[in-house]
C-alpha positions in Angstrom: -8.7 1.6 19.1 -10.7 3.6 16.5 -10.1 1.9 13.6 -11.7 4.7 11.2 -14.1 3.5 8.8 -12.9 0.4 8.7 -15.3 -1.9 8.0 -16.6 0.5 5.2 -12.8 0.3 3.5 -12.8 -3.7 4.2 -15.9 -3.6 1.6 -14.4 -1.0 -0.8 -11.9 -3.4 -2.7 -14.8 -5.9 -3.6 -14.0 -5.1 -7.7 -17.8 -5.0 -8.4 -18.2 -3.1 -12.1 -17.8 0.6 -11.9 -19.1 3.0 -15.1 -16.0 3.2 -17.4 -14.3 7.3 -16.9 -15.4 9.3 -19.2 -12.5 9.9 -22.1 -10.0 8.3 -19.6 -10.1 11.7 -17.4 -8.8 11.0 -13.9 -11.3 12.6 -11.3 -10.8 15.3 -8.9 -9.8 12.7 -6.0 -6.2 12.0 -8.1 -5.7 15.9 -7.9 -5.8 15.7 -3.8 -2.9 13.4 -3.6 -0.4 15.3 -2.1 3.0 12.9 -3.2 5.2 14.9 -0.8 3.8 13.3 2.7 6.7 11.9 4.0 4.1 7.9 4.3 4.6 7.9 0.6 7.9 8.2 0.4 9.0 4.4 0.1 6.7 3.7 -2.7 8.0 2.2 -5.5 8.6 4.1 -8.8 6.8 7.3 -6.9 8.2 9.7 -9.6 6.9 8.3 -12.1 3.5 7.5 -11.1 3.2 11.0 -9.8 4.4 12.6 -11.9 2.0 10.6 -14.7 -1.0 10.9 -12.4 -0.7 14.7 -11.8 -0.6 15.0 -15.6 -3.3 12.7 -16.5 -5.5 14.6 -13.8 -5.9 17.7 -14.8 -8.8 19.5 -15.7 -9.9 18.9 -19.3 -9.9 22.7 -20.2 -5.9 22.2 -19.0 -5.7 19.3 -21.1 -7.1 21.0 -23.9 -4.8 23.7 -23.5 -1.8 21.2 -23.4 -2.9 19.1 -26.2 -2.3 21.9 -28.8 -5.6 23.2 -29.2 -4.3 26.7 -28.4 -1.1 26.5 -30.4 1.1 26.0 -27.3 3.2 23.1 -26.2 1.3 20.0 -26.7 0.7 16.9 -23.7 3.5 14.9 -25.6 6.0 17.0 -25.5 5.9 17.0 -21.2 8.9 14.8 -20.9 8.7 11.3 -18.6 11.2 9.0 -18.3 11.4 6.7 -21.5 9.6 4.8 -24.2 7.3 3.2 -22.4 5.6 6.3 -21.5 1.5 6.7 -21.7 1.1 9.4 -24.4 -1.8 11.8 -24.9 -4.0 9.0 -26.6 -3.9 6.8 -23.9 -5.7 9.8 -21.9 -8.7 9.5 -24.4 -9.5 5.7 -23.1 -10.7 4.5 -19.8 -8.3 2.1 -17.6 -5.8 5.0 -17.3 -4.6 3.9 -13.8 -3.9 0.1 -15.2 -1.6 1.6 -17.3 0.6 3.7 -15.1 1.0 0.6 -13.2 2.0 -1.7 -16.1 4.0 1.0 -17.6 5.8 1.3 -13.7 6.1 -2.7 -13.2 7.7 -2.4 -16.6 10.3 0.4 -16.0 11.3 -1.2 -12.8 11.9 -4.6 -14.3 14.0 -2.8 -17.0 15.7 -0.9 -14.7 16.3 -3.8 -11.8 17.0 -6.0 -15.0 14.7 -8.6 -13.8 11.9 -10.5 -15.0 8.4 -9.1 -13.9 6.8 -10.6 -10.4 5.4 -13.8 -10.6 2.2 -15.1 -8.2 3.2 -17.9 -5.8 1.2 -20.8 -7.2 -1.2 -22.6 -4.8 -2.0 -26.1 -5.5 -1.7 -27.1 -9.2 -1.6 -23.6 -10.6 1.3 -22.4 -12.4 3.1 -19.7 -11.3 1.5 -16.5 -13.5 3.7 -13.3 -14.4 1.9 -10.1 -12.7 0.2 -7.4 -14.6 -2.6 -5.0 -14.4 -5.3 -5.0 -16.6 -8.8 -3.7 -16.4 -11.8 -4.3 -14.1 -13.3 -5.5 -17.1 -11.2 -8.3 -17.2 -12.5 -10.0 -14.3 -15.0 -12.8 -15.1 -18.7 -12.1 -13.5 -18.9 -14.1 -10.5 -15.5 -15.3 -10.3 -13.6 -14.5 -7.2 -10.9 -11.2 -7.4 -8.1 -13.2 -5.5 -8.8 -16.6 -7.5 -8.5 -14.7 -10.8 -5.1 -13.0 -10.0 -3.8 -16.5 -8.4 -4.7 -18.6 -11.6 -3.6 -15.7 -14.1 -1.4 -13.1 -12.9 -4.2 -10.3 -14.2 -4.7 -7.6 -11.5 -8.1 -5.5 -12.0 -7.9 -2.4 -11.8 -10.5 0.4 -11.5 -9.5 4.0 -11.9 -10.3 5.2 -8.6 -7.9 5.9 -6.2 -8.2 2.5 -3.9 -6.5 0.7 -6.9 -4.2 3.0 -7.3 -2.6 2.8 -3.9 -3.3 -1.0 -3.8 -1.3 -1.1 -7.6 1.2 0.9 -5.5 1.7 -1.7 -3.2 2.1 -4.3 -5.5 5.1 -2.9 -7.0 6.5 -2.1 -3.7 6.0 -5.4 -2.1 5.3 -7.8 -4.8 6.1 -10.9 -2.7 4.3 -10.0 0.1 1.2 -9.5 -1.6 1.4 -12.3 -4.0 2.1 -14.5 -0.6 -1.1 -12.9 0.9 -3.1 -14.0 -2.5 -1.5 -17.5 -2.1 -3.4 -17.7 0.9 -6.0 -16.5 -0.1 -6.2 -18.8 -2.5 -5.3 -21.7 -0.1 -8.6 -20.5 1.9 -10.9 -20.4 -1.5 -10.3 -23.9 -2.0 -11.2 -25.4 1.6 -14.3 -23.1 1.9 -15.3 -21.5 -1.4 -16.6 -18.2 -1.8 -19.2 -16.9 1.1 -19.8 -13.7 3.0 -17.8 -15.1 6.0 -14.6 -15.3 4.9 -12.4 -17.0 8.0 -9.5 -15.9 10.1 -7.2 -16.3 7.7 -8.9 -14.1 5.1 -10.0 -11.6 7.5 -6.4 -11.5 8.8 -4.9 -10.9 5.3 -7.5 -8.2 4.7 -7.1 -6.1 7.4 -3.4 -6.6 6.8 -3.8 -5.8 3.3 -6.1 -3.0 3.5 -5.2 -1.5 6.5 -1.3 -2.6 7.4 1.7 -0.9 8.5 5.5 -2.6 9.4 7.6 -1.4 12.0 10.9 -2.1 11.2 13.5 -1.5 14.1 16.9 -2.6 15.4 16.3 -1.9 18.9 13.3 -4.5 20.0 12.2 -2.5 23.4 10.4 -0.2 20.6 8.9 -3.1 19.3 7.6 -4.4 22.4 6.4 -1.7 23.5 4.4 -1.1 20.3 2.5 -4.0 20.7 2.0 -3.6 24.5 0.0 -0.1 23.7 3.1 1.4 25.2 2.7 4.9 23.4 5.4 6.8 25.1 8.1 4.0 25.3 7.4 3.4 21.5 7.0 7.0 20.1 7.9 9.9 21.8 10.3 9.0 24.2 12.8 7.1 21.6 11.7 9.8 19.1 15.5 10.5 18.3 15.9 6.9 16.9 13.0 7.3 14.8 14.1 7.7 10.7 12.9 10.8 8.9 11.6 9.6 5.7 12.6 13.3 4.3 16.1 12.8 5.4 17.4 8.9 6.1 19.6 8.5 8.5 22.1 5.6 8.7 22.0 5.4 12.8 18.1 5.5 13.3 16.6 2.3 14.7 12.9 2.7 13.6 10.9 3.4 10.8 7.3 2.5 9.8 6.3 1.6 5.9 2.7 2.1 5.4 1.4 -1.5 3.8 -2.0 -1.0 3.3 -3.5 0.7 0.6 -7.1 1.3 2.0 -5.3 3.5 4.6 -3.0 5.2 1.8 -6.3 6.1 0.3 -8.0 7.5 3.4 -4.4 9.4 4.3 -5.0 11.8 1.1 -7.2 13.5 4.2 -5.4 13.1 7.1 -7.2 12.6 10.1 -5.9 11.6 13.9 -7.6 9.0 14.7 -6.4 7.0 11.2 -5.0 3.7 12.8 -3.0 1.0 11.0 -3.0 -2.7 12.1 0.8 -3.2 12.4 3.4 -6.5 12.3 7.1 -5.6 14.1 10.2 -6.6 12.2 13.3 -7.0 13.5 16.4 -6.0 11.8 19.9 -5.5 12.0 21.3 -1.9 12.4 22.9 -2.5 8.8 19.2 -2.1 7.6 19.1 1.6 8.3 22.4 2.1 5.6 21.1 0.9 3.3 19.3 2.6 -0.2 15.8 3.0 0.1 15.4 0.3 -2.8 17.7 -1.6 -0.8 15.5 -1.3 2.3 12.3 -2.1 0.3 13.6 -5.3 -1.5 14.8 -6.8 2.4 11.7 -5.6 3.6 9.3 -7.6 1.2 11.3 -10.8 1.7 10.8 -10.3 5.6 7.3 -9.3 5.3 6.8 -12.2 3.2 8.3 -14.9 5.4 6.4 -13.1 8.4 2.9 -13.7 6.9 3.6 -16.8 5.5 4.4 -18.0 9.4 1.6 -16.1 10.7 -0.6 -17.2 8.1 -0.1 -21.2 8.0 -1.6 -20.7 11.9 -5.0 -21.9 11.7 -5.5 -19.6 14.7 -4.6 -16.8 13.2 -7.0 -13.7 13.5 -6.9 -10.1 13.0 -6.6 -9.5 16.4 -3.1 -10.4 16.4 -2.2 -7.3 14.4 -0.6 -4.5 16.4 -2.9 -1.0 16.4 -0.9 1.8 15.5 -2.2 5.4 15.1 -0.8 6.3 11.7 -0.1 10.2 12.3 1.8 9.1 15.5 5.1 8.2 13.6 7.3 10.4 14.7 7.8 12.9 11.7 5.1 11.6 9.9 2.8 14.8 11.1 4.4 17.6 11.9 1.4 17.9 14.8 3.6 15.1 16.7 6.4 16.7 17.7 4.6 18.2 20.8 4.5 15.5 23.3 1.0 16.5 23.9 -0.4 15.0 20.8 -0.2 11.5 22.7 -2.3 12.9 25.3 -5.7 12.3 23.5 -6.6 9.0 25.2 -9.6 8.7 22.4 -6.8 7.7 19.9 -3.9 6.5 22.3 -5.6 4.2 24.3 -4.5 2.0 26.8 -5.4 -1.2 24.7 -6.6 -4.2 25.7 -2.8 -6.3 25.6 -2.7 -4.6 29.2 -6.0 -5.6 30.4 -5.4 -8.7 29.6 -2.4 -9.5 31.7 -4.2 -8.1 34.7 
């Protein structure tokens, strides 16, 4: 199953230093995001993040026009949700993405009337309140995951990769904290080296490229794991939830977890392949609001990963490949069953071979 540039993707989260963004401008890559695509619909604070990023990624000439230099409406008059909003002066500083994500997290906590999310403490470390900070806060030579685990600070760069990473922290805070917890355990055992070991390799593949199939029909999940694309994606198409028109009677849905996968999907390509897990739910799951679904799912995925990663024999191979544009309703072209006849993308898979 083609992983579509996965090795490069895995290397993209090393959080090495990068040049600051001049005058806080977000580069043209942010303007390329289509915030209406179905695979982004589950992101917490999507409306605020999309509106703010679109506003801050306008060209400098447009921004000069908006800030009142031409006598028209200034940028501060472009309304966004509440008193936590980023104002015009903030776009003239670096660490724009960290500010957007930090604001989103505060707004979400205020809306839910809940405290900010916390780390899951490993060893003698205390639970820390999570927050987004400048990449420059990461001390030279300290592991990214260790820094998060001991301080709660998530180093964030002004790039697409970290924007999507932060959006997943907002949407799956317990699961992300669980993954970081296991990174901490493995770092304590093995230290930092080029070889991460099977546990950290599995974490990294899921963290960067993961997807979660949620289904109340066990046969759909079993078929996906068995690389039976007809039985998982094609024949039961009517059972799949449409993110743009949620259906209480739906029996299957996919939610993307991997932030590098979201980054790659800014420019969708048919061979893009996620590495997934299957979460079985009661039919009542699909009657929940989107916020209710994601809260429930965060608990369940965190539990799943806790069980999976506590096994020393865990390996990335245990994650199920899923050509992500083959998910029903994710891509218009997959309404034609011929879309799935591409044997380069929809392969028979290793598990069928293993059964022979």
